[in-house]
N, C-alpha and C positions, 0 to 999 in steps of 0.2 A: 504493500500500500504506500501511497505517497501523501505527504503532508498537505494540509489546506494552505493555499497561497496566503501569505501574510502571517502565518502562525510559526513562530520560531520556537522549536523544541530544544530543550537542554539535554534531554536524555531520552532513551527509548521508553523508559518507564513513564516519564511525563507524556511522551507521545501517545502511549496507550490510554492515558487518563483523559485525552482530548477527544474520546470517541463521540461524545455528544456533539462536538463541533463538526466532526467529520461526517456524521450521518445527515446533517442538514444540508451539506453541499459537497459535491465530489472534490477530492483533492487532486490537484494538477501539479505535476512535477515542474520544477524550473527548467529553463532551457538548458539542455545537456551541453556540456563542454566536451568536444571530441577528444581533447587531450586526456580527459579523465575517464573515458569509457573503458570498461574492462575488456582486454583482448580475448577473443574466443580462441581456445586452444586449437591447434591444427587437427587434433583428433576429433574435435567436435564438428568440424566441417563435413565429416563423413557420416554423421548421424542424421536420422530423419527429424525434421522439425527443429524447434529451438531447444537449447539446453537451459531451460529455466527462464525466469524473468528477473531482471536486475534493476534496482532503483537506487540512485544516489541523490542526496540533497545536503545542503550546507546548513548545519545548525549554528547556534551562537558561537560555540567554541570548538566543535568537532564536526566530522563528516559522518552522517548517518548512512548506514548500508542495510539494504533489505534484499534478500534472495529467496525466490520461490522456486522450488524444484519442480520438474515435470509432474511429480506425483501430487503436488499441492502443498508440500511441507514448507513452512515459512521460517527463515533464519534472519534474525536482526542483530546487528552489532553497530558499534560506533568506533571511529578511529580518529586519531589526532590529525592525520594528514590525508589528503586525497590519494597519495601514492600508496599509503598503507592499506587503505580501503580497496584500492585497485588490486594490490597483491593478494589480499585476502580473497577477493572475488575469484581471481584466477585459481587459487588453491582449492576453493570449494568446488569449482566446476570440474577441475581435474580429478578430485576425489570422487565426485559423483560419476564421472565417466568410467573411472577404474572400477567402481562398484557395480556398474550396470553395463559393462562391455559385452558380457555374454548375452544379455537381453537385447542389446542393439544388434548383435550379429544375427540373433534369431529373427529379429524384425526384418533385417535386410533379406534374409533367406526366404521369408514368407512373402515378400513383395513379388508381384507378378514378373516372371522372367528374370528374377534376381535384381530388378531395379535398373535405373537408367545408367548406372556407372559401367556396367559390363555388357550393355547391349548396343550394337551399332544401328545406324539408320536403316541399313538394308534388312537387318533382322526385325526391327520394329515394323517396317513396312510389310514384311512377309507375314507377320502375325496379324497386322491390320487387314491384309487381304483376306485371310482366312475368316476373320470375324465380321468385317464390314463390307469389303468390296464385293463379296459374293451376293450381297443383297441388292446391289445397284443394277439399274438397267444397262448402263454402259460398263459392265464388269470386265468384258474382254479388253476394251481399250485401256482401262485403268490398270488391268493386270499386265498388259504389255509394258507400261511404264515401270511398274514395280519390278518386273523381271529384268529390266535394264539395270536397276540397282543391284539385284541379286547376282547378275552376271559380273558386275564390276567387283563384287565382294567374293566371287568364286563360290557362291552358294547355289544349291539346287533350285531350279526354276519351278514355278507353280503353273498349274493348268486347271481349267474349268472342267468340272465333271457334273453331268446332268443325271439325276437319279431316275428311278422308274416312275415316281410320282411327279416328276417335273421339277423337283427341288434342285437348285444349283449349289454345289459345294466347290471348294478349292482344295487341292491336295498337292503335295510335293511329287515331283517326278522321282521315282525310286531308282531308276537306272539312267545312266548318261546316254542320251540319244545322239545319234549321228545326224547332224543337220545336212540338208541338201546343199550342194555346192553353190547353187544359185542364191540360197538364203544367206550362206556365209559371205558370199561376195556382196550381197546387199548390205549386210551389217558393216562390212568393211568400208563400203562406200559412204554409209551414214557417218562413220567415225571420221572419214576424211573430209566430208562436207561440214561437219560440226566438231572441229577439234577442241574448241574451248568448252563446249557443252560436255563432251566426252570426258575431258580432264576433270571438270567439276563433279561429274557423276562418280568418277573413280575416287575422288577425295572424300566426298560426303558419304558414300556408301560404307566406308570403313571407319568413319568417325564414331566414337561413343556418343550416345544421346546427350549425356551431361556436358560434353565438350562442344556441342553445336550452338553457335551464336547467330545473332542477326546478320553479322558480317558474312558468314558462310552462305546464307540464303541470298543475300544481295549479290554476292560474287557469282552464284549460280545464275541468277536472273540476268545479270549483266552479260555473262558468257553466252547465254541463249540468245539475247538480243543482238550481240555482236556477230553471232553465227547466222543471223537472218531469220530466226524462228519468230513466228507471229505472236502478237500479244495474247491471243486466245490460247495458244499452246503453253505459253509461260504462265498464264493465269490458272490453267487447269492443274499444272504441276504444283504451283504455289498452294492452291486450295487443297490438294492431296496431302502435302506435307503438313500444312496447318491443321487439318482435321485429324491426321494421325497423332500429332502431338496433343491435341485436345482430348482425344480418346485415351491416350496414355495417362494424362493428368487426371481425367475424370473417372475412368473405369478401371485402371490398372493399379491404383494406389501408389502413384509415384509422386509423393509430396515434394514441394520445393522446386519442381521442374518449371522452367520458363519457356513459353512458346516463342521460338525465334521468328515466326511469321506474323509480324504485327505492324510493320512500317512500310511495306512495299505498296506503291500506288500504281494502279493500272488505269489506262484510259477507258472511258465508257465505250463498251464494245458495240452497243446499239443492236440493230437488227440488220441482217444481211440483205443486200439488194442484188439479186442474181438475174442477169439478162443473158440469154443464149438465143441466137438467131436460128432460123430454120436451116440455113446453110451450115452452121456449126454443128447442129444435131446430125445432119447427114454425114459430116466428117467424123463425128464420134461413132456413128453407126458403122461406117466403113472400117474404121480402125479396130473396133471390137470384133468385126466379122473376120478379121485376119488372125485372130487368136486361135490357138489349137483347141481350146476348150470352148465349145459353142454356148455353154451355159451363161457366160458373161454377157454375150449379146442379147440373150433372151431376158436376163435380169434387167438390162438397160431398157428394153422395150416395155417390160412390165412396170418398171419404175415410172416411166413417162405416162403410162396408161392409168396407173392406180395411185401414184404419189406415195407409195409405201416407203418406209425407211429401210436403209440397207440391212439393219439388224433384223427387221421383220421378214425381209426376203430371205436372209440366210437361214433363219430358224423356221421358215414356213414348212408345214407338213400337210400331206394330202388329206389327212383326217379332218383338217380344218378348212378344206376347200369344198365348196358346193357349186359345181359348175352348172348344175341344172337350174338353180335359182340365182346364180350370179352373185354369191356371197362368199367372202373369205374372212375367217376369224384370225386376228393377230393380237399379240400382246404388246401393248404400248403404254409406257409410263406406269407400269405396275398393274394394269388392268386389261381385261380382254375386250376387244372391240370387234364389232361386226361391220365390215367395210363392203359397200356395194361395188360390184365390178362392172366396168363398161363392156360392151360387146368385144372390143379389141382385147381387153384384158382377159376375157373368157377364152378367146381364140388363142392367145399367147400361151395360156396355161394348158389348153388342150393339146397344143403342139408338142409339149414336153412331158405329157402324162406317160408314166411307165407303170404297168400293173405290178403290184407287189412292193413298190418303192415306198419308203417312209417319208423322206424329205423330198421336197420339190427340186431343190438345187443341191447336188452333192459336191459343193465347193466350200472352201474355207474363207474366212474373212481376210486372211493374209493374201490368199490368191486373188481375191477380188480387188484388194487395194493395189497389188502389183500390176494387175492387168489394166485397171482403170488409170493408174499413173502413166503407163506407157501410152494408152489411148488418148488421154487428154493432152499429153505433150505433142503427140503426132497431129492432133487436131488444132494445135495452137492455143490451147486453154490450160496452161500449166498450173493455174491456181484453182481450177474447178474441182470440187470434191464430189464424190458420188452422192453424198447426202444432199448436195445442192440441187440434185434432180427433183427433189420434193418441191423446191421453189419453182423450178421450170414447169413441172406438171401442174401445180396449182395455178400458175399464171395462165397456162394454156386453157385449163378447164374454166377459169373465171371468165373468159371471153364469151362463153356460150352457156353459162350456168349461173343461177342466182346464188347469193352468198350463203343462204341457209343450206342448200344442197351441197355446196362446197364444204361447209363445216362438217356435214355428215360423211363426206368422202374422206376428209383428212382425219376424222375421228377426234376433233377437239371439243372440249366442254363449252368453250365460249366462242362467239363469233369473232371477237377481237383477235384472239390468238390465231384463228384460221386465216384472217386477213393479213397477218404478218408475212405469210408465205406468198402472197400475191404481189408480184413486182412488175406492175404495168409501166410501160414507157409512154412518153407523150404521143408517140405514133399510135399505140394501142388505144389510148383515150380518144384521139381524133377519129379513128376508125369506128369506135363505138358510138360517138356522137353522130357521125355521118349515117351509120346504120339506123340509129334511133330516129333521126330526122326523116329518113326515107320511108319509115313505117308510119309516120304521123300524117294525119289529114287535117289538122287544125292550124297549120302554119300558113302564114301569108307569104306568097312567092313574090319577091321583088326582082324586077327585071330592069336592066339599064336601057338607055336609048339605043344602044347598039343592037338590041334584040329586034328592032324594026318591027314592032307590033303595035296595033292600035287596040289590043284587047283591054277591056276594063277589068281590072283585077278586084276581086271582092273577098272578104273574109268568109270562109266556108260556114262558119257558125252563125254570124250576125247578119250576113248578106249586105253589109255596108261596104262602101268602096274603100279600097286600101289606101293608106296615106301616101301622098306624093313626097318621097324622101328628098327628091331633087329640089323641091321648093323650100325645104328646110335649110339648105346650104347657104 
């Protein structure tokens, strides 16, 4: 406890006799002097939490000292000088640590994974993937990032496993797999294109959690930016590390841990505006047709016809496809959706139907990304992602479909969210205006003198003569 401000105590006995004063108002310690603060022993820095609570204050002739142990026991003494009180404080804390060293060791052992002192970032992210990543819709993409950390730390990679009842879990690869040479070459090409990012991954993956600071994260973000990675990619990795630290601090009983992801600022990403012309769609179609695997070209056509996400296409199974009624059931944003199919979509699915098959497309996400990357570069669209086809399809459908029907096709809960995928150009809007005007019968037709006509123009509804706009000039 601390003395009431303005009350000068001569001894601890007299201090205890002032309880009536201290109950009427809380006692506030005087401003601490850093020179007189008791040093925390080196051993104490390894223990969880604080090693007791210490208060110093100046009485009339002595320095009063109060120490409250973590168990709640209170020890009060007074000393002639501040140095003597400081020495006594250090002695008491060392004695407490010596008496409770075994209990502290047991506490450290009981902490999840042994605590942040002996766990590296790669190990923490691996455990985070098993507990959290498997529950996310974009689990495969996030797992690819985590596996990059695991490879940098020479740890076994993780893979997604789908159970019989549809539950998704993550498990370690028990045996070392031999990667195809094309995949190895691609990894090497990534390292060469992103030297700074690869170097930062290698450093961070092997650092203990307790030793990671804000400067490490800032260095990683700077390296990614200098390597030309987009703000979206940097922001996703930043959010992954931040949430992993938050999980460790909140659920794994790692007290005293500080989240290093707290100061990085990212620009407002806003919403994408994707514009692809008909000529560019033809070039993409031709580039995919040259691939050895025909499934990629079919997925492209189905994405344009249905606006389905790439994850929904990759996981699509025939048991969820009703070609007779033109309905397909997909899982999006954690819920099952019934999406209506257009006649073109039905024809595309019929063309790839195989009796006895489970999945509609027997391809992997990595194969799709690689094939799409080659096709978009060949078509002159190096930054177009496969998921951007959802914007392209929604925009094409919106030209001949009302907004509420489009919302049903996209599977969104709100109309506003569906409209974010419609990226009309000014040419599209002008064409819609011209088409709307051509279908109206209540418009006044204004002709110039060059029309060389003596026709009297009238309003179709009122029968009155149309105004002479030339007279208004």
